[in-house]
C-alpha positions as CSV (number, residue, x, y, z in Angstrom):
1,M,32.1,11.8,6.8
2,N,30.7,13.2,3.7
3,K,26.7,12.5,3.5
4,V,25.7,14.5,0.5
5,L,24.9,12.7,-2.7
6,S,24.3,14.2,-6.0
7,C,20.7,12.5,-6.7
8,S,18.1,10.1,-5.7
9,D,19.5,7.1,-7.8
10,E,22.8,7.3,-5.9
11,A,21.1,7.5,-2.6
12,V,19.3,4.3,-3.2
13,R,22.0,2.6,-4.8
14,D,22.3,-0.3,-2.4
15,I,18.6,-0.9,-1.5
16,A,18.4,-4.7,-2.7
17,D,15.7,-7.1,-3.1
18,G,13.8,-8.1,0.0
19,A,14.9,-5.1,2.0
20,T,12.5,-3.4,4.6
21,I,12.1,0.3,4.0
22,M,10.3,3.0,5.8
23,A,8.7,5.9,3.8
24,G,7.9,9.3,5.7
25,G,5.2,11.6,5.3
26,F,1.6,11.4,6.0
27,G,-0.9,10.3,3.2
28,L,0.8,12.2,0.2
29,C,2.0,15.2,2.5
30,G,5.6,15.2,3.0
31,I,6.3,11.7,1.2
32,P,9.9,11.2,-0.2
33,E,8.9,11.5,-3.9
34,N,12.3,11.4,-5.4
35,S,13.6,8.4,-3.4
36,I,10.3,6.4,-4.1
37,A,10.7,7.2,-7.9
38,A,14.4,6.2,-7.8
39,L,13.3,2.8,-6.5
40,A,10.7,2.4,-9.1
41,R,13.5,3.0,-11.6
42,K,15.8,0.7,-9.9
43,G,13.3,-2.2,-10.0
44,V,14.2,-3.5,-6.8
45,K,11.6,-6.2,-5.7
46,N,10.1,-8.1,-2.7
47,L,10.2,-5.0,-0.6
48,T,8.3,-4.7,2.8
49,C,7.3,-1.1,3.2
50,I,6.4,0.6,6.4
51,A,4.2,3.9,5.9
52,N,1.2,5.6,7.1
53,N,-0.6,4.5,3.9
54,A,0.2,3.0,0.6
55,G,0.1,6.2,-1.6
56,V,-2.4,6.5,-4.6
57,D,-2.6,4.8,-7.9
58,G,0.4,6.0,-10.0
59,F,2.1,8.2,-7.5
60,G,4.1,7.8,-4.1
61,L,4.1,4.1,-3.1
62,G,1.5,3.4,-5.7
63,L,4.4,3.4,-8.3
64,L,6.0,0.6,-6.5
65,L,2.6,-1.5,-6.1
66,K,1.9,-1.0,-9.7
67,A,5.3,-2.3,-10.8
68,G,4.8,-5.3,-8.4
69,Q,7.7,-4.3,-6.2
70,I,6.2,-4.5,-2.7
71,K,5.7,-8.0,-1.2
72,K,4.1,-6.5,2.1
73,M,2.6,-3.3,3.3
74,I,2.8,-2.3,6.9
75,S,0.4,0.7,7.1
76,S,-2.6,2.3,9.0
77,Y,-4.6,3.5,6.1
78,V,-4.8,2.2,2.4
79,G,-8.1,3.5,1.2
80,E,-7.5,5.4,-1.9
81,N,-5.4,2.8,-3.7
82,V,-7.1,0.5,-6.2
83,E,-4.0,-1.4,-7.1
84,F,-3.5,-2.1,-3.4
85,E,-7.0,-3.6,-3.1
86,R,-6.5,-5.6,-6.2
87,Q,-3.4,-7.1,-5.1
88,L,-4.5,-7.8,-1.7
89,L,-7.7,-9.6,-2.8
90,N,-5.8,-11.8,-5.6
91,G,-3.4,-12.9,-2.9
92,T,-0.1,-11.2,-4.3
93,L,0.2,-8.6,-1.6
94,E,0.6,-9.1,2.0
95,A,-0.7,-6.5,4.4
96,D,-0.4,-5.8,8.0
97,L,-3.0,-3.2,8.9
98,I,-2.2,-1.4,12.3
99,P,-3.9,1.3,14.3
100,Q,-2.4,4.5,13.6
101,G,-1.3,5.3,17.3
102,T,0.1,1.8,17.3
103,L,2.1,2.1,14.1
104,A,3.7,5.6,15.3
105,T,4.6,4.4,18.5
106,R,6.1,1.3,17.5
107,I,8.3,3.3,15.2
108,Q,9.2,5.6,17.9
109,M,10.0,2.9,20.1
110,A,12.4,1.6,17.5
111,G,14.3,4.8,17.5
112,M,14.3,4.8,21.2
113,G,15.9,1.3,21.7
114,I,12.8,0.0,23.2
115,P,11.9,-3.7,22.0
116,A,8.1,-3.7,23.0
117,F,5.4,-1.8,24.8
118,F,1.9,-2.4,25.9
119,T,-1.4,-0.9,24.5
120,P,-5.0,-1.1,24.9
121,A,-5.7,-0.5,21.1
122,G,-6.6,-3.7,19.4
123,Y,-7.7,-5.6,22.5
124,G,-10.5,-7.9,21.7
125,T,-10.2,-7.7,18.1
126,E,-8.5,-9.7,15.2
127,I,-5.4,-7.4,15.8
128,A,-4.8,-9.2,19.2
129,Y,-4.5,-12.7,17.5
130,G,-1.2,-14.4,18.7
131,K,0.0,-11.3,20.9
132,E,0.7,-11.4,24.6
133,V,-1.9,-9.9,26.7
134,R,-1.6,-8.5,30.3
135,E,-3.8,-6.9,32.8
136,F,-2.6,-3.6,34.3
137,N,-5.0,-1.7,36.8
138,G,-8.0,-3.7,35.6
139,K,-7.5,-3.0,31.9
140,M,-6.2,-5.6,29.2
141,Y,-3.2,-4.5,27.0
142,L,-1.5,-5.9,23.9
143,M,2.2,-6.1,23.5
144,E,3.4,-4.7,20.5
145,H,7.2,-5.0,19.2
146,A,9.2,-2.0,18.0
147,L,9.2,-1.7,14.0
148,H,12.8,-1.3,12.4
149,A,14.0,-0.9,9.0
150,D,17.0,-1.4,6.8
151,F,16.5,2.0,5.2
152,A,14.4,4.9,6.3
153,L,13.3,7.3,3.4
154,V,12.2,10.8,4.6
155,K,11.9,14.1,2.9
156,A,12.3,17.5,4.6
157,W,11.9,21.0,4.0
158,K,15.5,22.1,4.5
159,G,18.7,20.3,5.7
160,D,22.3,21.1,6.0
161,K,25.4,19.0,4.8
162,L,25.7,17.4,8.2
163,G,22.3,16.0,7.9
164,N,20.3,18.1,10.4
165,L,16.7,18.3,9.2
166,V,13.9,21.1,9.4
167,F,10.3,19.7,8.4
168,R,7.6,22.4,7.4
169,K,4.4,22.2,9.5
170,A,2.7,18.7,9.5
171,T,5.2,16.9,7.3
172,R,7.3,16.1,10.4
173,N,4.5,13.6,11.8
174,F,5.9,10.2,10.7
175,S,9.2,11.3,9.3
176,T,10.8,12.4,12.5
177,S,10.5,9.1,14.1
178,M,11.3,7.0,10.9
179,A,14.6,9.0,10.6
180,K,15.6,7.4,14.1
181,A,14.2,3.9,13.1
182,G,16.2,2.9,10.0
183,N,19.6,1.2,10.0
184,I,20.4,3.6,7.2
185,T,18.4,7.1,6.9
186,I,18.2,8.6,3.4
187,A,16.9,12.4,3.5
188,E,15.9,14.4,0.4
189,V,15.3,18.0,1.1
190,E,13.9,20.9,-1.0
191,E,16.7,23.3,0.1
192,L,20.2,22.0,1.0
193,V,22.4,24.4,3.0
194,E,25.8,24.7,4.6
195,P,26.4,23.8,8.1
196,G,25.6,26.5,10.6
197,M,22.8,28.0,8.3
198,L,20.0,26.4,10.2
199,D,18.6,27.8,13.5
200,P,19.6,25.1,16.1
201,D,16.2,25.5,18.0
202,A,14.4,24.9,14.7
203,I,16.1,21.5,14.0
204,H,13.5,18.6,14.2
205,V,16.0,15.6,13.6
206,A,19.7,15.8,14.3
207,G,22.4,15.0,11.8
208,I,23.6,12.0,13.8
209,Y,20.6,10.0,12.5
210,V,20.9,10.8,8.9
211,H,23.4,8.7,6.7
212,R,22.6,10.3,3.4
213,I,21.2,13.6,2.2
214,Y,20.7,15.2,-1.2
215,Q,18.6,17.9,-2.8
216,G,15.4,16.8,-4.6
217,T,13.8,18.2,-7.6
218,G,10.4,18.5,-9.2
219,Y,8.3,18.0,-6.3
220,E,4.5,17.7,-6.9
221,R,3.2,18.2,-3.3
222,R,0.0,16.5,-4.3
223,I,-3.2,16.5,-2.1
224,E,-4.6,13.0,-1.5
225,K,-8.2,13.9,-1.8
226,R,-9.1,17.5,-3.2
227,T,-12.5,18.8,-2.1
228,V,-13.9,21.8,-3.8
229,R,-17.1,23.8,-4.0
230,L,-18.8,24.9,-7.0
231,A,-18.6,28.8,-7.7
232,A,-21.9,30.5,-7.1
233,L,-24.0,31.1,-10.1
234,D,-24.6,34.6,-11.1
């Protein structure tokens, strides 16, 4: 099976209106920039997006928000996106805000084939509304369901033509789990190599989970919130 595609537009060709997608990375670190931009060009609408956050205005998932392509966001942090706030307050965007650990575990469970699990996070808050509650060893827990997606979009540092992926440092956080939780996983990589060129001990996601792979271009590697110190005066 040939998994290698020529560009991002080809990789997202069959993502249709109403699809549920996962977008890897943490904040703006390690997000699938090329795949998100391709979805913006494609104009697909009514998307449900599962991601650690909603990007920032004009970049990452913020591109899709600005174009009105996202119907619902499932995230743990959305604090840097003014467009997200505007759409949420005027009722044009649905949002499901989930504790970050719960979000990560729900994605992990999908990849492991486990339909649900119990967690104490959120008990006694609005998050618990409508959810099954059980007591274990004198402590109350909520039942949370695994999160699946039609498509998982991830970005890796290196990958080979069989789909094996290597992430660089912290960029692996949500991406490794998301790659296993999508019906179709699309990986963009900074460097695409031949099979056998990656150290087997360094591989974070095995190629069996990856259905499409391509080499991305023009990565901006933005920092979500840059903090600087004024230079000392002479």
